[in-house]
N, C-alpha and C positions, 0 to 999 in steps of 0.2 A: 725297765725294759725300754729300749729305744728302738720302736718300730720303724722309725724313719730309715733304717738302714736295709730295710726289707724290700727288694727289687722284684720286678716281675718274672726275671729269670730264676730267682730262688722258688718262687711259686710254681712255675711252669715245670722246673725240675723235680720238685717234690711231686707234683701230680704225675708226672711220666713214671716216676719210680713206684708211686702207689698203685697205679693201674698195671704196670708190667711186673711188679713184685721181683725186680731183677734189675741190678744197675747196668749189666751189660746191655741187655735190650732196651732199657731207658735212654742209656746214652746213644746207641745206635739210632734211636726214633728221634732224638733231639739233635743228632749229628754233632755230638761233642765227645770229648774223651771221657772214659770213665772215671779217671782220677779228678778231673774238674767237676764233674757231677756230683761225685762223692763230697767233694769241699763245698759245693753249693748247698747241698742238702743239710750238711753239718753246719753251716753257717746259720742257716735258717733255724735249726734246733737251738743253737746256741743263743740266738737272738730272743726266740720265744722262752727259753729256759726250761724246755722239755723235750723229750725224745719223742719224736713221731715215728720211728722205724725201729723195730727189733730186728738187730742183725745177727746172723750166726755164718759160720763158715759155709753153710749149704742153703740157707733160705734167708728171705727177706719178709716181714711181716709188719702189718700196721699195728701201733699201739693204740689204747683208746683214744688218746689225744690225736693221732694221726687220723683215725676213722673219722673223727669229728671235723678235722680240718678238711680232709677229702670232701666230705659231704657239702660242706659250706663253699669250698672254693670251685667245685666243678661247674655249677650252673652260674657263677660270677664270670669266671673266665670264658665259658662257653658263650654267653651274652656280650662279653668284651669283644671277643673275636667276631662275632655276627655284627656288632656295631661298627668295627673297623672295616670289615669286608663290606657292608653294605654302602659305605661312604666312598669306597675306592672306585677307581676307574676300572672298567672291564669286569664289572659285577659277575660274581660266579658263586654257585651253591655246588654242594658236595652231595651226590646220591649214593646212598650206601646200600649194598645188597650183599647176599651171601653166596649162593652158587649159580644163579643165573636170573637175569631180569626177564619178566614176562613180556611177552611181545607188545602187549597193550602199552607197556611205558614209552615205546618209541614215539608213537603218536601223541602221547601225553607231553613228553619232553619237548618235541617239534613245536607243539603248540604253545608251550610255556616261553620257549626261546623266541617265537614270533611275537609274542604278546609283550615281553618284557625286554627283549635285546640282551638278556644275561645268558652266561654260559653254563653248561651242567656238566661237572666232571664225575666220573664213574669211581666209586671206592669199593672195592671188595674186602669184607672182614669176615672171618670165620668166628663170628660171636653172635649171640642170641638177639642182640640189637643192631647187628651190623656196624657197630662203632658208634651209634647214635648217642650212647650214655657216657662216652668218652670224649666226644667232641670231634672223633675222627670224620664224622660226616654231619650235614645239616637236616637230612632227611633221608628216611631209609624205606625200602621195600622189604617187607617180611612176610615169610611163610608160616602158616600155623599160628597166627595170632601173636600177640605180645606176652612176655613173660608177667607172672602175677607181681604186682607192685611196681612195675615199671612207671616212671615218671613220665609217660609220654600221653599225646594224643593221637588217636588212629582211625583209619577209616577204610573200609573193606573196598578193594578195586575189583576184584573178581574171585571166583572159585575155579580150582583145578581139580581135574579127578587123580585118583591115586591108582598106581599099577604096583604090581609085585615083581620082584626080580630074584632069579635064583641062578646057581652055578650052571652053566650050560652042560657040564659033564657030570654033575651031581646026582644024587638019587632023589633029593627032594623035588616033589610034584614032577617027577619024570613023566613026559608025554602029555602034560596038561598044558592047555593054552588059556584056559579060563579057570578062575578059583573063586569061591564065594568067600566073601570077608570073614563070617564066622568060622568057617573051616581052618582059617590060620590060627586059631587060638590053640591049636594042638601042636603047632610047629615052632621051632626055635626061631627067635628074632634078632636080627642085627640092628642096634639102635645107634643113631647118630645123636648123641646127647647134647651137643651145642647148638647145630642149626637144623637137625632133623624135625620131622612133622608128624612122626608116627612113633609112638611108644606103648607098652603094654596097657596104660591107663585109657585107651580108647575103647578096649573091650570091656564087658561087664566083669565086676570084681571077681565073681564066682567063677569065671572060666577065660582065663587070658594068657596069651603066649609067654613063654618064658623067654627073657633076654640071653641069648647065646654069648654075645659079646658086644662090647660098645666101641664107638669110634668118636674122635674129636672134630672130624671134618669130612665132607662129602668124598674126598679121594679115599681115605682111609675106609670109609663104609663100603665104597665100590670094591676095593680089594678084598674087604672081609667076606662079603657077600661071594664073590667070585671063587674065593678060597673054599667055599662050602661051609662055612661056619653056621649059617642060617638063612633065612628069607628075609630079604630087605624091601620096605614099602617106602615108596616116594612119588612125589607129584610126577604125573606123565611127562609134561614138557621138559623137567629137569632130566628125567632118566633118557628120555630119546635125544636130548641134546649132548648127553655124554655116552657116546656109544662105547661098550667095553665088549671086546671078542670073547671074553669068558662068561657072559651073562645072557639068560634068556629073559624075555620080558613077558609076563602074564597079565591078562586083562582081569580085573577084579570086579565082582558083582557085589552090589549092596554095600560098597565101601563109602565111609563119609567123605566128601570132597575137602580139599586143602584150601582155607581162606588165605588170599593174598592182601596183604594190608599195607598202607601208607602210613608212616608214624613220623611225628616231629616232637621235640621236646615240649612238655606240658608248660615249661616255663622259659620266657626269654628265647623263643625260636627265631631263627634268622628270618628276617623280614621276607625275603624272597623265597624262602623255604614256605612260609605262610602262604605266598601266592601260588606255589606249586601245589601244596596240600589243597587249597580251596579249588584251583582248576581242575582237581580229580573229581571234586563234587559236581562241578559244572559239566564235566565229560559225560559222567554217570548219568545225569539229569537229561542230556542231550540224547 
């Protein structure tokens, strides 16, 4: 096995396919042609003497060897990218988020820019970690905490109140302006399973709302609620920012607040992301 022929493009190509599980989407992400990407991944497999991806006409899945390589390569290449960016002129960090940045981040970012002279580029990703786990961003603002087992360090920035939304012309909670949190346990719930902050598990196990339908992103969630499929619950600043003519917003009593956290990789974070992360603690102390 001659590993000297393995180049960085082979590793980046494999990681892109491993994360997208789709050669077309991975090629678009890398801005290369799909045939070229297929050859690149095949060359890596041939060099290693093992199959990393199981391909069918309809799907792409990681083999056990592919899973192992993906787990080892992700932190290594993320660290390499961080090292290269930190030594380049015009230093820049990428701040990931899902549906909306809290207003508090504007002051935090301005203070960071003044202190470091570095730029901050915003990156929106409809993913539980806003792209932090795939290297799409260096630091992320997350709502509702971090997923279990995520290899990150996090710090709570603030808490946001929850509100309920229902279809304007629907029968659910008609005429109500305020509703109690416990009262929602009897109603169907629309759940954003990717970046949402409210699921049935927040209620006691003996009395929980039933999921009426699920959504993969915030826009789908809005339309499902507007269509009358069920009640939606989300942080108030996010709902207020995304006005929808087909929805009514109701105030919630006794609802648990949503934690807004700042997260960076647990291993090899970007040096400037570490500065941004620490500046949030300084701002909280002030």
